C-alpha positions as CSV (number, residue, x, y, z in Angstrom):
1,M,0.0,0.0,0.0
2,A,1.3,3.4,-1.0
3,V,2.2,5.8,1.8
4,D,0.0,8.9,2.0
5,H,2.9,11.3,2.8
6,D,0.7,14.4,2.7
7,R,-1.8,13.0,5.1
8,L,0.9,12.0,7.6
9,F,2.6,15.4,7.5
10,K,-0.7,17.2,7.7
11,E,-1.7,15.3,10.9
12,L,1.7,16.0,12.4
13,I,1.7,19.7,11.7
14,A,-2.0,20.1,12.7
15,M,-1.2,18.5,16.0
16,F,2.0,20.4,16.6
17,F,1.8,23.6,14.5
18,E,3.6,25.8,17.1
19,E,6.3,23.2,17.7
20,F,6.9,23.0,14.0
21,I,7.4,26.7,13.6
22,L,9.6,26.9,16.7
23,L,11.8,24.1,15.5
24,F,12.6,25.3,12.0
25,F,11.7,29.0,12.0
26,P,12.3,30.5,15.5
27,H,12.5,34.0,14.0
28,V,8.9,33.5,12.8
29,H,7.8,31.9,16.1
30,E,8.7,35.0,18.1
31,H,6.2,37.1,16.1
32,I,3.2,34.8,16.0
33,D,0.4,34.9,18.6
34,F,-0.3,31.2,19.1
35,Q,-3.4,32.0,21.2
36,H,-5.2,32.7,18.0
37,V,-4.8,29.7,15.7
38,S,-7.5,28.3,13.4
39,F,-7.0,25.6,10.7
40,L,-8.9,26.4,7.5
41,S,-10.7,24.0,5.3
42,E,-8.9,22.1,2.7
43,E,-8.5,23.9,-0.6
44,L,-8.6,22.1,-4.0
45,F,-7.0,23.7,-7.1
46,T,-7.1,22.5,-10.7
47,D,-4.2,23.0,-12.9
48,V,-6.0,23.3,-16.3
49,T,-2.7,23.3,-18.3
50,A,-1.4,20.1,-16.7
51,G,-4.8,18.6,-16.2
52,E,-4.1,17.8,-12.5
53,K,-5.7,18.6,-9.2
54,Y,-3.8,19.6,-6.1
55,R,-4.8,20.0,-2.5
56,V,-3.2,22.5,-0.3
57,D,-1.7,20.7,2.7
58,V,-2.0,23.0,5.7
59,L,-3.6,26.4,6.0
60,V,-3.5,28.2,9.3
61,E,-5.2,31.5,10.2
62,T,-3.5,33.3,13.0
63,K,-2.2,36.7,14.2
64,L,1.0,38.5,14.8
65,K,1.7,39.6,18.4
66,G,0.3,43.1,19.0
67,E,-1.8,43.2,15.8
68,D,-5.5,42.6,15.3
69,S,-5.4,41.7,11.6
70,L,-5.3,38.1,10.7
71,I,-2.6,36.4,8.6
72,I,-2.4,33.0,6.9
73,V,0.4,30.5,7.1
74,H,0.5,28.0,4.2
75,I,2.6,24.8,4.7
76,E,3.2,22.5,1.8
77,N,4.9,19.1,2.1
78,Q,6.7,18.0,-1.1
79,S,7.5,14.3,-1.0
80,Y,8.8,13.9,-4.6
81,V,10.9,16.0,-7.0
82,Q,8.9,18.4,-9.2
83,P,10.8,20.9,-11.2
84,S,7.8,23.2,-11.4
85,F,7.2,23.2,-7.7
86,P,8.1,26.9,-7.1
87,E,5.6,27.8,-9.8
88,R,3.0,25.7,-8.1
89,M,3.7,27.5,-4.8
90,F,3.1,30.8,-6.5
91,I,-0.1,29.6,-8.0
92,Y,-1.3,28.5,-4.6
93,F,-0.3,31.8,-3.1
94,S,-2.1,33.8,-5.8
95,R,-5.3,31.8,-5.6
96,L,-5.3,31.8,-1.8
97,F,-4.6,35.5,-1.7
98,E,-7.4,36.1,-4.2
99,K,-9.8,34.3,-1.9
100,Y,-8.7,35.5,1.6
101,R,-7.0,38.9,0.8
102,K,-4.7,38.6,3.9
103,R,-1.0,38.6,4.3
104,M,0.3,35.1,3.7
105,L,3.5,33.2,4.8
106,P,4.3,30.3,2.4
107,I,6.4,27.4,3.7
108,A,7.6,24.4,1.8
109,V,8.8,21.1,3.5
110,F,10.9,18.9,1.2
111,S,10.7,15.4,2.6
112,Y,12.0,13.0,-0.1
113,D,14.8,10.6,0.6
114,Y,17.9,12.2,-1.0
115,V,19.8,15.4,-0.9
116,R,18.9,18.0,-3.6
117,H,19.2,21.7,-3.7
118,E,15.7,23.2,-4.0
119,P,15.0,26.8,-5.0
120,S,13.0,28.9,-2.7
121,S,11.6,31.4,-5.2
122,F,9.7,31.8,-8.4
123,T,10.6,34.6,-10.8
124,L,9.2,36.1,-13.9
125,Q,11.5,38.4,-15.8
126,F,12.6,40.0,-19.1
127,P,16.1,41.1,-20.1
128,F,14.8,44.6,-19.5
129,F,12.5,44.2,-16.5
130,D,11.9,41.9,-13.5
131,V,8.1,41.4,-13.2
132,L,8.0,39.1,-10.2
133,Q,10.1,37.5,-7.5
134,F,8.0,35.3,-5.3
135,R,9.8,33.8,-2.3
136,F,8.9,31.1,0.3
137,L,10.5,29.6,3.4
138,T,11.9,26.1,3.0
139,V,13.2,23.2,5.1
140,E,15.0,20.4,3.4
141,L,14.7,17.5,5.8
142,R,17.4,15.2,4.2
143,K,20.0,18.0,4.6
144,Q,19.4,18.1,8.4
145,N,21.8,16.1,10.6
146,W,19.5,14.2,12.9
147,R,22.0,14.3,15.8
148,D,21.5,18.1,15.9
149,Y,17.9,17.6,17.0
150,I,17.9,14.8,19.6
151,R,18.4,17.3,22.5
152,H,15.3,19.2,21.4
153,D,12.3,18.2,23.5
154,N,10.1,18.9,20.5
155,P,7.6,16.3,19.2
156,V,8.1,17.5,15.6
157,A,11.8,17.0,15.9
158,A,11.3,13.4,17.2
159,A,8.9,12.4,14.4
160,L,11.0,14.0,11.6
161,L,14.2,12.3,12.7
162,S,12.8,9.6,10.4
163,K,13.2,11.9,7.4
164,M,16.5,13.5,8.1
165,G,20.0,12.6,7.0
166,Y,21.0,9.4,8.6
167,T,22.8,6.4,7.2
168,E,21.7,2.7,7.2
169,S,24.2,1.9,10.0
170,E,22.6,4.6,12.2
171,R,19.0,3.2,12.1
172,V,19.1,1.5,15.5
173,E,20.7,4.5,17.2
174,L,18.2,6.7,15.5
175,K,15.2,4.8,16.9
176,K,16.8,4.6,20.3
177,Q,17.2,8.3,20.5
178,F,13.6,8.8,19.2
179,L,12.3,6.7,22.0
180,R,14.4,8.6,24.6
181,M,12.9,11.8,23.3
182,L,9.4,10.4,23.7
183,V,10.1,9.4,27.3
184,R,11.5,12.8,28.2
185,M,8.5,14.7,26.7
186,E,5.9,12.7,28.7
187,L,3.2,13.2,26.0
188,D,-0.3,11.8,26.3
189,E,-1.0,8.4,24.6
190,A,-2.7,9.9,21.5
191,K,0.2,12.1,20.7
192,Q,2.7,9.3,21.4
193,R,0.9,7.0,19.0
194,L,0.8,9.7,16.3
195,L,4.6,10.2,16.6
196,I,5.4,6.5,16.8
197,G,3.1,5.8,13.8
198,F,4.8,8.6,11.8
199,F,8.3,7.4,12.7
200,E,7.7,3.8,12.0
201,T,6.2,4.5,8.6
202,Y,9.6,5.7,7.5
203,V,12.0,3.7,9.7
204,K,11.0,0.1,10.1
205,L,13.7,-1.9,11.8
206,S,14.3,-5.6,10.9
207,E,14.0,-8.3,13.5
208,E,17.8,-8.3,13.9
209,E,17.9,-4.5,14.3
210,E,15.0,-4.7,16.9
211,L,17.0,-7.2,18.9
212,Q,20.0,-5.0,18.8
213,L,17.8,-2.0,19.9
214,R,16.4,-4.0,22.8
215,N,19.9,-5.0,23.9
216,E,21.1,-1.4,23.8
217,V,18.1,-0.2,25.7
218,N,18.8,-2.8,28.4
219,E,22.2,-1.2,28.9
220,M,20.7,2.2,29.8
221,E,20.4,3.5,33.3
222,T,17.7,1.8,35.3
223,K,15.0,4.4,35.3
224,E,15.3,5.4,31.7
225,K,15.6,1.8,30.6
226,E,12.3,0.9,32.3
227,Q,10.5,3.9,30.7
228,V,11.8,3.1,27.2
229,L,11.0,-0.6,27.5
230,E,7.5,0.2,28.8
231,L,6.9,2.4,25.8
232,M,8.2,-0.2,23.4
233,I,6.1,-3.0,24.9
234,S,3.0,-0.9,25.1
235,Y,3.3,0.0,21.4
236,E,4.1,-3.6,20.4
237,K,1.0,-4.8,22.2
238,K,-1.3,-2.3,20.5
239,E,0.1,-3.3,17.1
240,K,-0.5,-7.0,17.9
241,R,-4.1,-6.1,18.9
242,K,-4.6,-4.4,15.6
243,I,-3.3,-7.4,13.7
244,A,-5.5,-9.7,15.8
245,K,-8.6,-7.7,15.0
246,K,-7.8,-7.8,11.3
247,M,-7.3,-11.6,11.4
248,L,-10.6,-12.1,13.3
249,A,-12.3,-10.0,10.6
250,K,-10.9,-12.4,8.0
251,G,-12.1,-15.4,9.8
252,Y,-8.9,-16.8,11.4
253,D,-9.3,-19.0,14.5
254,V,-8.1,-18.0,17.9
255,Q,-5.3,-20.6,18.0
256,T,-3.8,-19.4,14.8
257,I,-4.0,-15.7,16.0
258,Y,-2.3,-16.7,19.3
259,E,0.5,-18.5,17.4
260,L,1.2,-15.5,15.1
261,T,0.7,-12.6,17.6
262,E,1.6,-14.2,20.9
263,L,-1.2,-12.4,22.5
264,P,-2.8,-14.2,25.5
265,M,-5.7,-16.5,24.5
266,E,-8.0,-14.7,26.9
267,E,-7.4,-11.4,25.3
268,I,-8.0,-12.8,21.8
269,E,-11.3,-14.3,23.0
270,K,-12.3,-10.9,24.4
271,L,-11.5,-9.2,21.1
272,K,-13.5,-11.9,19.3
273,E,-16.5,-11.3,21.6
274,K,-16.3,-7.6,20.8
275,H,-15.9,-8.2,17.1
276,W,-19.0,-10.4,17.0
């Protein structure tokens, strides 16, 4: 099944909008009044020339500190290379401005899996005259060194470690540091599950890597070790329950589900009773 990258990023930023701005654009964060934040409805635009439809990822209506007038922040995740992307950002900007007639701040998040220099502007010019220079803020995740972010107690930093510049040999350490961040932040269960789901979509360890991770966690100091292990076990159990529910829906018997998930027989029976 194809990963819906835009949906994942939209959920992450909708849940942690302020943390996202603080992490990547602190100079913007100091000006925004986060007591006034409203997410606007999804916008759908048709590119008649290309024959394609595009949905704007995140639109936030907010205010600047000390001002009464509203502004709009537009955040667009780009998960694949598109040479015409700056032009698309300008088209979004112009159509959104036509509709809302408010000051707008456009931001692009480049989240594909390799390093590439992306422009942050769209220009229209003649040899004799510059008609337009449209600029937008950018963050290129693969260019970020993940180790620079592990001391940030920021949920967006934790989730986006999975899209930053790590090597294959660093995958176990990457997940270990991600779990340590979650433990330190002491988030509620819903937020933890969102972050873990996001991270594991992009960094799925093999059985051998999971075993190495567990061994390294066992070498941590006692209190932190217990907290990280509790988090790992809790998430693993929830995932097993999800698998068991799907298997019950497909008609598998309790014994087979027990053998494949290692959930207690009593728990599977209870899930079966609820299912039926």
